[in-house]
C-alpha positions as CSV (number, residue, x, y, z in Angstrom):
1,E,125.7,85.1,113.6
2,A,128.4,82.4,113.3
3,Y,129.8,84.1,110.2
4,Q,130.1,87.5,112.1
5,R,131.9,85.7,115.0
6,I,134.4,84.1,112.6
7,R,134.9,87.3,110.7
8,R,135.7,89.2,114.0
9,V,138.2,86.6,115.1
10,V,139.9,86.7,111.7
11,E,140.0,90.5,111.7
12,E,141.4,90.7,115.2
13,T,144.0,88.0,114.4
14,M,145.1,89.8,111.3
15,K,145.6,93.1,113.2
16,S,147.9,91.4,115.6
17,A,149.8,89.3,113.1
18,E,153.5,90.1,112.6
19,G,155.6,89.6,109.7
20,I,158.5,87.2,109.7
21,K,161.7,87.1,107.7
22,V,161.8,84.0,105.4
23,E,165.3,82.8,105.0
24,K,164.6,80.0,102.5
25,L,162.1,79.5,99.7
26,A,162.2,76.4,97.7
27,S,159.9,73.9,95.9
28,V,160.2,70.3,94.5
29,K,157.6,68.9,92.1
30,R,157.9,65.3,90.9
31,P,155.9,62.8,88.9
32,F,154.4,59.9,90.9
33,T,153.3,56.8,89.2
34,F,150.4,54.7,90.5
35,R,148.3,51.7,89.4
36,F,144.6,51.5,88.9
37,R,143.4,48.7,91.2
38,D,142.3,45.2,90.0
39,F,138.9,44.5,91.5
40,D,136.6,41.7,92.1
41,E,133.3,42.6,90.4
42,A,131.2,40.3,92.6
43,G,132.8,41.6,95.8
44,E,132.4,45.1,94.8
45,E,128.7,44.6,93.9
46,K,128.0,42.8,97.2
47,A,129.6,45.6,99.3
48,V,127.7,48.4,97.5
49,M,124.3,46.5,97.6
50,E,124.6,45.5,101.3
51,Y,125.4,49.1,102.3
52,C,122.7,50.6,100.1
53,Q,120.0,48.2,101.1
54,K,120.8,48.8,104.8
55,R,121.0,52.7,104.5
56,V,118.7,53.5,101.7
57,G,116.6,50.5,100.7
58,G,114.1,49.9,97.9
59,Q,114.5,51.3,94.5
60,A,117.0,54.0,95.6
61,A,119.5,51.3,96.7
62,E,119.3,49.7,93.1
63,S,119.6,53.1,91.5
64,I,122.8,53.8,93.5
65,A,124.2,50.4,92.8
66,A,123.6,51.0,89.2
67,V,125.8,54.1,89.2
68,F,128.6,52.1,90.8
69,R,128.2,49.3,88.3
70,Q,128.5,51.8,85.5
71,M,131.6,53.4,87.0
72,R,133.2,49.9,87.5
73,A,132.5,49.1,83.8
74,E,134.3,52.3,82.8
75,L,137.3,51.5,85.0
76,K,137.6,47.8,84.1
77,P,139.8,48.4,81.0
78,F,142.3,50.3,83.2
79,A,142.6,47.7,85.9
80,G,146.3,47.1,86.6
81,T,147.4,49.9,84.3
82,E,149.7,52.8,85.4
83,K,149.2,56.5,85.4
84,T,151.4,59.4,86.4
85,T,150.4,62.3,88.5
86,W,152.3,65.0,90.5
87,L,153.5,65.5,94.0
88,Q,154.8,68.8,95.3
89,V,156.3,70.3,98.4
90,V,157.1,74.0,99.1
91,R,159.3,75.3,101.7
92,I,158.7,78.8,103.1
93,G,161.2,79.3,105.9
94,S,160.2,76.8,108.6
95,L,156.8,76.1,107.0
96,A,156.4,73.2,104.6
97,V,153.3,73.0,102.2
98,V,152.7,69.5,100.8
99,G,150.5,69.3,97.7
100,V,148.7,65.9,97.0
101,P,146.6,65.3,93.9
102,G,143.4,64.0,95.6
103,E,141.5,63.6,98.8
104,M,143.9,61.9,101.2
105,F,142.7,60.0,104.2
106,T,143.4,61.8,107.5
107,G,145.8,59.1,108.8
108,L,148.1,59.6,105.8
109,G,148.1,63.4,106.2
110,L,148.9,63.0,109.9
111,E,151.8,60.6,109.0
112,I,153.3,63.2,106.7
113,K,153.1,65.8,109.5
114,R,154.6,63.4,112.0
115,R,157.5,62.5,109.8
116,S,158.2,66.0,108.4
117,P,161.5,67.6,109.3
118,F,159.7,71.0,109.4
119,P,158.1,72.4,112.6
120,Y,155.1,73.4,110.6
121,T,153.7,71.3,107.8
122,V,150.5,71.7,106.0
123,V,148.9,69.2,103.7
124,V,146.9,70.7,100.7
125,E,144.7,68.4,98.8
126,L,143.5,68.6,95.2
127,A,146.9,70.1,94.2
128,N,148.1,69.8,90.6
129,D,145.7,66.9,89.8
130,W,142.8,64.9,91.0
131,I,143.0,61.2,91.3
132,G,140.1,60.8,93.7
133,Y,140.2,59.4,97.3
134,I,143.6,58.4,98.5
135,P,142.9,55.7,101.1
136,D,145.2,54.1,103.7
137,E,145.4,50.5,104.5
138,E,143.0,50.9,107.4
139,G,140.4,52.6,105.1
140,Y,140.5,49.6,102.7
141,R,140.1,47.3,105.7
142,L,137.1,49.2,107.0
143,G,135.4,49.6,103.6
144,G,132.7,52.1,102.7
145,Y,131.9,54.6,100.0
146,Q,135.4,56.2,99.8
147,V,137.0,52.8,98.9
148,W,134.3,51.3,96.7
149,T,135.8,51.0,93.2
150,G,134.5,54.0,91.1
151,L,135.6,57.0,89.4
152,H,136.1,58.6,92.8
153,S,138.3,55.7,94.1
154,Y,140.5,53.5,92.0
155,L,144.0,53.5,93.4
156,E,145.5,50.1,94.3
157,K,146.0,49.4,98.0
158,G,149.3,50.8,99.3
159,T,149.4,53.8,97.0
160,G,148.6,56.3,99.9
161,E,151.6,54.9,101.9
162,R,153.9,55.0,98.9
163,M,152.7,58.6,98.4
164,V,153.6,59.5,102.1
165,D,157.1,58.0,101.7
166,E,157.8,59.9,98.6
167,L,156.5,63.3,100.0
168,V,158.5,62.8,103.3
169,A,161.6,62.1,101.1
170,M,160.9,65.3,99.2
171,L,160.5,67.2,102.5
172,N,163.8,65.8,103.8
173,E,165.5,67.0,100.5
174,L,164.2,70.5,101.1
175,A,165.2,70.5,104.7
176,K,168.8,70.0,103.6
177,E,168.8,73.1,101.4
């Protein structure tokens, strides 16, 4: 039933949609260098175990913790090293599409939209690469699965904010064209 309701709304919207003339079409794609975080093994282990024991308990908690231990062991040789990924912005008239190479925390995406010079800005995740979760400073402070060091989350603190600054600069560049 929910599917049918959504389908009807989409079909009705498409019937009433009108085309618009696009005056400008442009794109910028740039490399973005980040660091793998240095991490405190004991602190990471403690955070994972406390959470798992509280939420899951027993053998399951140990099993989950073991997965995170293994991921940290795989990441340890990369701690402090740099890697390059891609950022991209596309202008379609008054619409800007921002491509980020991972799963960006909501606050960061909202900051891009707030600072964008375009009236309509859409943030698209998992574009051009995948570097895991992209937390903001608040996310690191609060903790939780998305910021535990692992193959899903290995960026050093501040990377998300740097990424926002670079993307906004790219948007401003496109707005001048």
